[in-house]
C-alpha positions in Angstrom: 0.0 0.0 0.0 1.4 3.4 -1.0 2.1 5.9 1.8 0.0 9.0 1.4 1.5 11.1 4.2 5.0 12.4 4.8 7.1 11.2 7.7 8.3 14.8 8.1 5.0 16.8 8.0 6.9 20.2 8.5 8.7 19.8 5.2 6.1 18.5 2.7 7.2 20.8 -0.2 10.8 19.9 0.1 10.1 16.1 0.0 7.1 15.9 -2.2 7.4 19.1 -4.3 4.6 21.5 -5.3 1.7 20.6 -7.3 1.9 21.8 -10.9 -0.4 24.8 -11.3 -3.2 24.5 -13.7 -3.2 26.6 -16.9 -6.3 28.4 -15.7 -4.6 29.6 -12.5 -1.6 30.8 -14.5 -3.8 32.8 -16.9 -5.7 34.2 -14.0 -2.4 35.5 -12.4 -1.3 37.0 -15.7 -4.7 38.8 -16.1 -4.7 39.9 -12.5 -1.2 41.4 -12.7 -2.0 44.4 -15.0 -4.9 45.2 -12.8 -2.6 46.1 -9.9 0.1 47.5 -12.2 1.8 50.7 -10.9 5.1 52.4 -11.4 7.1 50.8 -8.5 9.5 53.6 -7.7 6.9 56.4 -7.1 4.3 54.1 -5.4 7.0 52.7 -3.1 8.1 56.2 -1.8 4.8 58.1 -2.0 2.2 55.4 -1.8 2.2 55.6 2.0 0.7 59.2 1.7 -2.6 57.7 0.6 -5.1 55.8 2.8 -5.1 52.0 2.7 -7.0 50.6 -0.2 -7.4 54.1 -1.7 -6.6 53.1 -5.3 -9.3 50.4 -5.1 -12.0 52.5 -3.4 -11.5 55.9 -5.0 -14.1 57.2 -7.4 -13.7 55.7 -11.0 -10.6 53.8 -9.9 -11.6 50.5 -11.4 -10.9 49.9 -15.1 -13.8 49.1 -17.3 -11.8 46.3 -18.9 -8.5 44.4 -18.6 -5.9 46.9 -19.7 -2.3 47.8 -18.9 -3.0 51.5 -18.5 -5.3 51.3 -15.5 -6.3 54.4 -13.5 -3.7 53.5 -10.9 -1.0 53.1 -13.5 -2.0 56.3 -15.2 -1.9 58.2 -12.0 1.7 57.2 -11.2 2.8 57.7 -14.8 1.2 61.1 -15.0 2.7 62.1 -11.6 6.2 60.9 -12.8 5.7 63.1 -15.9 4.9 66.1 -13.8 7.8 65.6 -11.4 10.1 65.5 -14.5 9.1 68.7 -16.5 9.6 68.4 -20.2 9.4 64.6 -20.3 7.5 63.4 -23.4 4.8 60.8 -23.3 7.1 58.5 -25.3 9.5 58.4 -22.3 6.7 57.5 -19.9 5.5 54.7 -22.2 9.0 53.4 -22.5 9.3 53.4 -18.7 6.1 51.3 -18.3 7.3 48.9 -21.0 10.8 48.5 -19.4 9.3 47.7 -16.1 6.9 45.1 -17.6 9.8 43.3 -19.3 11.5 42.8 -15.9 8.5 41.2 -14.3 8.4 37.3 -14.2 4.7 37.1 -15.2 4.7 40.0 -17.6 1.6 40.3 -19.9 1.8 41.3 -23.5 4.4 44.1 -23.9 2.8 47.4 -24.7 3.6 49.2 -27.9 6.1 52.1 -27.8 3.5 54.2 -29.5 1.9 56.9 -27.4 -1.6 56.7 -28.8 -2.9 54.1 -26.2 -1.3 56.0 -23.3 -2.7 59.4 -24.4 -6.2 58.0 -25.0 -6.2 56.3 -21.6 -5.0 59.5 -20.0 -7.8 61.5 -21.6 -10.3 59.0 -20.2 -8.8 59.3 -16.7 -11.5 60.5 -14.4 -11.2 64.0 -12.8 -13.0 62.7 -9.7 -10.3 60.2 -9.2 -7.6 62.9 -9.4 -9.6 65.2 -7.1 -9.9 62.4 -4.5 -6.1 61.9 -4.7 -5.6 65.7 -4.1 -8.0 65.6 -1.1 -6.2 62.6 0.4 -2.8 64.4 0.2 -4.4 67.7 1.6 -5.9 65.8 4.5 -2.6 64.1 5.2 -0.9 67.5 5.3 -3.5 69.1 7.6 -3.6 66.2 10.1 0.1 65.8 10.4 0.9 69.5 10.8 2.1 70.4 14.3 -0.1 72.6 16.5 3.1 74.6 17.4 3.1 76.0 13.8 -0.2 77.9 14.4 -0.2 81.6 14.7 -1.6 82.8 18.0 -3.7 79.5 18.1 -5.1 80.1 14.6 -4.5 78.3 11.3 -3.5 80.9 8.7 -4.6 80.5 5.0 -3.0 82.8 2.4 -4.5 83.4 -1.1 -3.3 85.2 -4.2 -3.9 85.2 -7.9 -1.7 84.2 -10.8 -1.9 83.2 -14.4 -1.2 80.2 -16.6 -0.5 79.8 -20.3 -1.3 76.8 -22.5 -1.1 75.5 -26.1 -2.9 77.6 -28.7 -5.8 75.4 -29.7 -9.3 76.4 -30.7 -11.0 74.7 -27.7 -8.5 76.3 -25.3 -9.0 79.7 -26.9 -12.8 79.3 -26.5 -12.5 78.5 -22.8 -9.6 80.9 -21.9 -9.3 83.6 -24.6 -5.9 85.2 -25.1 -5.5 88.9 -24.1 -6.6 91.4 -26.8 -3.1 92.9 -26.9 -1.9 89.7 -28.6 -2.4 89.3 -32.3 -4.6 86.5 -33.6 -2.6 83.4 -34.3 0.4 84.8 -32.4 -0.7 84.6 -28.8 -1.7 81.8 -26.4 -4.7 81.2 -24.2 -4.2 82.6 -20.6 -6.2 81.5 -17.6 -6.4 83.3 -14.3 -5.7 81.2 -11.2 -6.7 81.9 -7.6 -4.8 79.7 -5.2 -5.3 79.0 -1.4 -2.4 77.7 0.6 -1.6 76.8 4.2 0.9 79.3 5.5 2.6 76.9 8.0 3.1 73.8 5.8 2.9 75.4 2.4 0.2 72.9 1.3 -1.9 73.7 -1.7 -5.5 73.6 -0.4 -7.5 74.5 -3.5 -7.8 76.8 -6.5 -10.2 78.3 -8.9 -9.8 79.0 -12.7 -11.2 81.8 -14.7 -10.5 83.9 -17.8 -7.5 86.2 -17.8 -9.8 89.2 -17.3 -11.4 87.7 -14.2 -10.7 89.6 -11.0 -9.5 87.5 -8.1 -12.6 88.4 -6.1 -14.8 87.0 -8.8 -13.2 83.6 -8.2 -13.6 83.8 -4.4 -16.9 81.9 -4.3 -15.2 78.8 -5.7 -12.7 78.5 -2.8 -14.7 79.9 0.1 -15.4 76.4 1.4 -11.7 75.8 2.1 -11.8 78.0 5.2 -13.3 77.0 8.6 -14.2 78.8 11.7 -11.2 80.1 13.6 -9.0 80.5 10.6 -7.2 83.7 9.6 -7.1 84.7 5.9 -4.1 86.6 4.7 -4.0 88.5 1.4 -2.8 91.7 -0.4 -4.7 94.9 -1.1 -6.8 93.4 -3.9 -8.8 91.4 -1.4 -9.4 94.3 1.0 -13.1 94.6 0.1 -15.8 95.3 2.6 -18.1 92.5 1.4 -15.3 89.8 1.7 -14.2 90.9 5.2 -17.8 91.1 6.4 -18.6 87.7 5.0 -15.5 86.2 6.6 -16.2 87.8 10.0 -19.8 86.5 9.9 -18.6 82.9 9.4 -16.0 83.1 12.2 -12.9 83.8 10.0 -10.7 86.8 10.6 -8.8 88.6 7.8 -5.5 90.4 7.5 -5.2 92.4 4.3 -3.2 95.4 3.1 -5.4 98.5 3.1 -6.9 99.1 -0.3 -5.6 102.2 -2.1 -9.1 103.7 -2.3 -9.4 103.7 1.5 -8.3 106.9 3.3 -5.0 106.4 5.2 -6.1 108.5 8.2 -5.8 107.3 11.9 -8.0 110.2 13.1 -11.1 108.4 11.7 -12.0 106.0 14.5 -11.1 105.1 18.1 -7.3 105.2 18.8 -5.8 102.0 20.1 -2.2 103.1 20.0 0.2 105.5 18.4 -0.1 103.8 15.0 -3.4 102.1 15.0 -7.1 102.8 15.4 -10.5 100.9 15.3 -12.8 102.1 12.5 -16.4 101.3 11.6 -16.8 100.4 8.0 -20.5 100.7 6.9 -22.2 98.7 4.3 -22.5 100.5 0.9 -26.0 101.7 0.2 -26.0 100.1 -3.2 -24.7 96.8 -4.4 -21.8 97.5 -6.8 -22.1 96.5 -10.4 -20.5 93.1 -11.4 -20.5 92.2 -7.7 -19.4 88.6 -7.1 -22.0 88.4 -4.3 -25.6 87.7 -5.4 -28.4 90.0 -4.3 -29.4 87.5 -1.6 -25.9 87.1 -0.3 -25.5 90.9 -0.2 -28.7 91.4 1.8 -27.4 88.8 4.4 -24.3 90.8 5.1 -24.2 92.9 8.3 -24.7 96.7 8.1 -21.4 97.6 9.6 -18.0 96.0 10.4 -15.3 96.8 13.0 -11.9 97.1 11.2 -8.6 97.7 12.9 -6.3 99.9 10.8 -2.5 99.7 11.5 0.3 101.9 10.2 3.5 100.0 10.0 6.7 102.0 9.4 9.5 100.0 7.7 13.0 101.2 8.4 16.0 99.8 6.7 19.5 101.2 7.0 20.4 103.1 3.8 16.8 103.3 2.5 14.0 105.7 3.0 11.4 104.9 5.6 8.4 103.3 4.0 4.9 102.8 5.4 2.6 99.8 5.0 -1.1 100.1 6.0 -2.9 97.0 7.2 -6.6 96.3 7.7 -7.7 93.5 9.9 -10.8 92.3 11.8 -8.6 91.1 14.7 -9.7 94.0 16.9 -8.3 92.8 20.2 -5.1 94.8 20.5 -4.0 93.1 23.7 -4.2 89.6 22.3 -2.9 90.5 18.9 -0.3 93.2 19.0 0.4 95.4 16.0 4.0 93.9 15.9 2.5 90.4 15.6 0.1 91.4 12.8 2.9 93.3 11.0 5.1 90.2 11.2 2.2 88.0 9.9 1.6 90.2 6.9 5.3 90.1 6.2 5.0 86.4 5.8 2.4 86.9 3.1 5.3 86.9 0.7 5.5 83.1 1.2 2.7 82.6 -1.3 4.9 84.2 -3.9 7.5 81.6 -3.1 4.9 78.8 -3.2 3.8 79.9 -6.7 7.5 80.0 -7.7 8.0 76.4 -6.7 4.9 75.4 -8.7 5.3 77.5 -11.8 9.1 77.7 -12.1 10.4 74.5 -10.4 7.5 72.2 -11.6 7.1 74.2 -14.8 3.4 74.8 -14.5 3.6 78.3 -15.9 3.2 76.9 -19.4 0.9 73.8 -19.5 1.1 71.2 -22.3 -2.4 69.7 -22.7 -4.5 70.8 -25.6 -8.1 70.5 -24.3 -9.7 72.3 -21.3 -10.5 69.0 -19.6 -6.9 67.8 -19.8 -5.6 71.2 -18.7 -7.7 70.9 -15.5 -6.4 67.4 -15.0 -2.8 68.6 -15.5 -3.3 71.2 -12.9 -4.7 68.6 -10.4 -1.6 66.5 -11.1 0.6 69.4 -10.3 -1.4 69.8 -7.0 -0.7 66.2 -6.2 3.0 66.5 -7.0 3.5 69.7 -5.1 1.7 68.5 -2.0 3.6 65.1 -2.1 6.9 67.0 -2.0 5.5 69.2 0.8 4.7 66.1 2.8 8.2 64.8 2.3 9.5 68.1 3.6 7.1 68.0 6.5 8.2 64.5 7.5 11.8 65.4 7.1 11.5 68.4 9.3 9.6 66.5 12.0 12.1 63.6 12.1 15.3 65.8 12.1 14.0 68.7 14.1 14.8 71.2 11.3 13.0 74.4 10.6 10.2 73.7 8.1 10.6 76.9 6.2 14.3 76.5 5.6 14.2 73.2 3.6 14.5 73.8 -0.1 11.6 72.7 -2.3 13.9 72.5 -5.3 16.5 70.5 -3.3 13.8 68.1 -2.1 12.7 67.5 -5.6 16.2 66.8 -6.8 16.8 64.4 -4.0 13.6 62.6 -4.7 14.5 62.1 -8.4 17.8 60.5 -7.4 16.2 58.2 -4.8 13.5 56.8 -7.1 15.5 54.2 -9.1 16.6 52.3 -6.0 13.1 52.5 -4.4 11.8 50.5 -7.4 14.2 47.7 -6.5 13.1 47.7 -2.9 9.3 47.8 -3.7 8.9 44.1 -2.6 11.3 44.4 0.4 9.6 46.4 3.1 12.5 46.5 5.5 15.0 47.9 3.0 12.4 50.2 1.6 11.7 51.7 5.1 15.5 52.2 5.6 15.8 53.8 2.1 12.9 56.1 2.9 14.6 57.2 6.2 17.7 58.0 4.2 15.6 60.1 1.8 14.2 62.1 4.7 17.6 62.6 6.2 18.9 63.8 2.8 16.0 66.3 2.4 16.7 67.8 5.8 20.2 68.7 4.6 19.1 70.7 1.6 18.4 74.0 3.4 18.1 77.5 2.0 20.8 79.7 3.6 19.6 82.5 5.8 20.2 85.7 3.7 18.1 88.5 5.0 17.4 91.5 2.7 19.1 89.6 -0.2 18.2 91.0 -3.6 18.3 88.9 -6.8 17.1 90.9 -9.9 14.9 88.9 -12.3 17.2 89.4 -15.3 19.0 87.0 -17.6 22.7 87.2 -18.3 22.7 84.6 -21.1 21.7 86.3 -24.4 18.9 84.6 -26.4 19.2 83.2 -29.9 18.6 85.6 -32.7 15.3 84.1 -33.8 12.6 86.5 -35.2 9.5 87.2 -33.3 6.4 85.6 -34.7 4.2 88.6 -35.6 1.9 86.8 -38.0 0.1 83.4 -38.0 2.7 80.7 -38.7 1.3 79.7 -42.1 1.6 83.4 -43.3 4.9 84.2 -41.7 8.0 84.4 -43.9 11.4 84.0 -42.3 14.1 86.6 -43.2 17.3 85.0 -44.5 20.5 85.6 -42.6 18.6 86.5 -39.5 21.9 87.1 -37.6 22.3 90.3 -39.6 18.6 91.3 -39.2 18.0 94.5 -37.3 14.6 95.9 -36.5 13.8 99.1 -38.4 14.2 102.3 -36.3 
């Protein structure tokens, strides 16, 4: 009689071997592999920023059919493209193909053509990208230290900017070019209103409009980003009675530079100190034309508002004394001194640095997508990339005890790019991956911006540009002048 059991039950596979898998199970594994496909380097280092099972439960995260370019794969591929500005779609497709070749159970190798990737990226759901943005924003807000609050308040800072994009008919229809540009020679320009967290630098939300849209006209799209107890920081363009009254009614205080149309006179109101007074700003009798607030919203605003006006002299050795006027609804002079408010407004310049990191370092000043829907998705991917790097900087500052504002965004991005290849090798080795991640955070903590107060760097280029002509007509009508090196513009 044949023995059916092993004498050494703890080593059955070594003595008896494994049963040969059926063809059906092999095919099932091969079909299941592309479903969970993702670029291993980015997902290994940044995947921990998303909740568990996020990529299986997020809106529109499940593919409609078996495919290589699943929503998860497209997300990481698109993110990789944003983190490497100027990278063509051909390079991303080659990266996916190269990784598939290295896998033991690789499916059919994708073509090096970009058509399938571009079509799949166009079909990528905006809800899925929006859910990814919210996941990163929640991670930033929950892990921020309470010691980074200003007088116990979370400070949000907002400002406007602009973006350019390819000159296509659909982009021109959505975001027309400025009238000063000739037809066929200009580019669509969109106005962008961004809201950031002052302490962590996180990008909380944005609104898009035409180039001619005033920042206040986009306010209604981002008002939900503020909560009771916050402080909103902005320049003189936001110092409007309706905005300050609406914020105060919802429990949000504001610190703005005094609008140029307001009188700079401390004699109007009750004196609180040598350089500050408390004024009563009354509601205008008539709702202004083209007002961003509807008639119903306007009627709901209070009839008057207490505003504290502060005169801040700025004295620098070797320069004339300048004066900055600040308007705020923080009326308690004992709790919020004028020096504290002046220092807070001085930090408003941080949003200019945030926009520089996004538009210059991540190259978002000129977008590359050719349709409005893809332009909006490209902006959402920049939000994800920017906030992911901010999370790395936050974790690095917390683990090393470094000052959060001193860590270089550009330096963190450069370090991340160098750490990615090895992270892909450690994707299936949790212990080595955790150690490699700690090394990444330690390296980011060492790329600090030097402390250089009052340093001036003129925005001018030393390198002379090439002697190309300017395109002053549509390209199909333009004729190039021969020997352009000798060409000189007529006086």
